[in-house]
C-alpha positions, -999 to +999 in steps of 0.1 A: +072-615-314+094-602-286+124-621-300+117-606-335+115-571-320+148-577-301+164-589-332+153-558-351+167-536-324+200-554-326+201-550-364+192-514-360+219-509-333+246-526-354+236-506-385+238-474-365+272-484-351+285-492-386+271-459-399+289-441-371+322-459-379+319-452-416+310-416-409+340-413-385+363-429-411+350-405-438+355-376-415+390-386-409+397-392-446+381-359-453+404-342-428+434-359-443+424-351-478+417-315-470+452-313-454+469-327-485+449-308-512+432-278-497+457-267-471+487-258-493+489-223-477+486-238-443+514-262-450+536-233-462+528-213-430+537-243-408+569-248-428+581-212-421+583-219-383+611-245-383+628-226-411+630-195-390+644-216-361+671-230-383+681-196-396+688-187-360+719-210-359+729-220-394+732-185-409+759-178-384+780-209-391+798-195-421+807-162-403+821-179-371+858-176-382+853-139-391+835-134-358+865-148-339+888-123-356+865-093-352+857-099-315+891-114-307+876-145-292+887-181-292+872-210-313+854-223-282+839-188-275+826-186-311+811-221-309+792-209-278+773-184-301+756-215-315+756-236-284+741-211-259+711-206-283+705-244-285+712-250-248+687-222-237+661-236-261+667-272-248+663-262-212+632-241-218+613-264-241+596-286-215+580-256-199+568-243-232+555-277-241+533-278-210+520-242-217+512-251-253+491-281-241+473-257-217+469-225-237+471-237-274+498-238-300+494-203-316+492-187-282+529-198-278+542-196-313+532-159-319+549-143-289+579-166-294+584-153-330+582-116-317+608-122-290+630-142-313+632-113-338+637-086-311+666-105-296+682-106-330+683-068-331+698-068-296+725-092-308+732-070-338+736-039-315+760-060-293+781-068-324+783-031-334+796-023-299+820-053-301+804-067-270+806-105-268+786-104-236+756-087-251+757-111-281+757-141-257+728-128-236+708-120-268+715-155-281+702-170-249+670-150-251+666-161-287+671-197-276+643-194-250+620-179-277+630-206-301+616-232-277+582-219-288+587-224-325+595-257-343+588-280-313+553-265-310+548-266-347+553-304-346+526-307-320+504-284-341+507-307-371+495-336-350+465-315-340+456-305-375+460-337-395+455-374-394+469-405-410+491-402-441+486-364-443+501-361-408+532-381-419+535-360-450+532-327-431+558-339-406+581-348-434+575-314-449+583-298-415+616-318-413+623-309-450+617-273-442+641-276-413+667-290-437+659-265-464+666-238-438+700-254-432+706-255-470+697-218-475+711-203-444+748-208-450+743-192-484+722-164-470+746-159-441+776-158-465+758-132-488+749-110-458+785-112-445+795-094-477+779-064-462+792-069-427+797-101-406+769-093-381+743-085-408+726-119-401+715-107-366+695-079-382+680-103-408+664-125-381+635-100-374+626-099-411+622-137-413+603-138-380+579-111-393+572-131-425+565-163-404+544-143-379+521-130-407+518-165-421+509-181-388+484-153-379+464-154-411+469-188-427+466-213-398+433-219-382+440-239-350+414-264-338+395-254-306+417-259-276+400-274-245+427-295-228+435-276-197+446-299-169+459-295-134+497-298-133+497-328-110+473-348-132+491-337-163+525-349-150+510-382-139+498-388-174+532-380-188+548-404-163+523-431-174+533-426-210+569-431-202+561-461-181+542-478-210+563-466-239+596-453-224+618-480-239+613-469-275+605-433-267+638-427-249+657-445-277+639-423-303+648-392-283+685-403-282+685-411-320+670-377-329+695-359-307+725-378-322+713-371-357+715-333-351+746-335-330+764-351-359+749-327-385+758-295-367+791-308-356+801-317-391+790-283-404+812-266-378+841-289-388+836-282-425+832-244-420+866-243-402+887-265-425+874-249-457+891-216-448+924-232-441+952-245-463+950-260-489+914-250-496+912-213-487+875-212-495+853-186-478+823-163-484+795-174-507+815-203-522+819-218-487+782-213-481+773-232-513+797-261-503+781-263-468+747-266-484+755-297-504+752-323-477+721-305-464+704-306-497+706-344-497+689-344-463+661-320-474+651-341-505+653-373-485+633-359-455+604-347-478+604-380-498+605-401-466+576-382-450+555-386-482+562-423-484+559-438-449+522-429-443+525-443-407+535-478-421+553-493-391+574-518-410+586-492-435+594-468-407+615-494-389+633-504-422+641-468-432+654-458-397+678-488-397+690-481-432+695-444-423+716-452-393+736-478-412+743-453-439+755-428-413+777-454-396+794-465-428+799-431-444+812-414-413+835-443-407+848-441-443+857-404-438+885-414-415+904-424-446+892-398-471+889-365-451+919-350-469+902-355-503+876-327-503+855-342-531+852-377-516+848-361-482+818-340-491+803-369-510+805-391-479+790-363-457+762-360-482+754-397-479+755-394-442+730-365-444+708-387-466+708-412-438+697-385-414+669-376-438+657-412-436+658-413-398+643-380-386+608-380-403+603-416-391+611-406-355+588-375-358+559-396-370+563-422-343+567-397-315+538-374-326+515-404-330+524-419-296+502-397-275+468-379-273+465-343-283+463-332-247+498-344-239+514-341-273+530-307-267+550-320-238+562-352-255+572-334-287+589-307-266+609-332-246+620-348-279+630-314-294+647-306-261+672-334-267+675-325-304+685-289-293+710-303-268+725-324-296+729-292-316+743-273-286+770-298-278+780-306-315+802-275-323+821-273-290+828-310-288+838-312-325+860-281-319+877-299-290+882-331-310+895-312-340+923-298-317+932-334-308+929-352-342+908-351-373+905-389-372+892-387-336+863-367-348+850-393-372+860-424-352+839-410-324+808-401-344+808-433-365+810-453-332+780-433-318+760-439-350+768-476-347+757-477-310+724-459-320+718-483-348+720-512-323+696-495-299+671-487-326+673-522-341+666-539-308+644-515-289+622-498-315+597-521-331+567-501-342+533-517-348+521-523-384+502-490-382+518-462-362+495-438-342 
């Protein structure tokens, strides 16, 4: 009798456990389904955040040569307009990441967008006064504010969605980042038809649109992850102790991808205005957007396909880096033929589009929600530093030799391919 009763209790307990597991799975599936079908406006609102960030740099790339003439500054000084923004963001991101884990994502994103737009107005005033100093200071402020935009949006995606929907949303975020890069040279060139510094005054408009979308379309999950700094840092240290080999490699690969992308844009922007091409204005903006369009389409497709599939993620990362290595190496022989050159750069950007969504999915899924802001921020910190060092280093190499530019970056891509191949081996199901 007692044995029968015990058996019934066990059956009851097992049934209850199965029920809970099924309910949890259904809840997760429901959350994922809701994200993919019922959250279109939420997706759009999230996508505006990285796009605004990209506009902060890429809209200025086509006008850098004109800026040099107007302000009577050197090529290196004009490259700092891009680099100081990214450097300030990169240095400030870890602090912002910690604050977002403590206070919530929207509590950081909203003031960041306001400061970002305000600093754009200040930079425009500096340009009217022909003050390079005011522009640089304004760009540094914009960079600090930028630390609270796209990096925190990546953590927010991880908070809102699960499973394949999270990968898709991260792919969309990267695609939005790329779409911003496609549109911004065109928008920057069109605005330059008014006056070269018009882009500075356009920043507040884009920030205001994103701000409205974030305020009214995104409902952030309840935030209750406050931790003491010592305990928090101990957890971060433990994460790197357990996963540091592949995390650090992923950080380096993401940084390299954007270092090459922005460096190549800077290179292309400068050579198109020289003999024998003499291309500037909107036409130059359209040409600059061609490689980026390849990256945008690939990023969105990759994010939609991978669904946290570890084997597919590993395969696509290696294919992407191999494509970058081969195509950048080939440009050594074809950089004087503009058609072949742009075709090769587009293939390289497609490789970047395969790489970045995979890295985003792995890194976001590597940690719990309570530490996600710091980890994604550290990752984005290195991405920003890659952007910061791209233009000045490419400018320095251009003064030495065009071939030096592409020998260097193809060698770096090959090194990264080797590191990723040997050190990043994700499980069958990531996250």
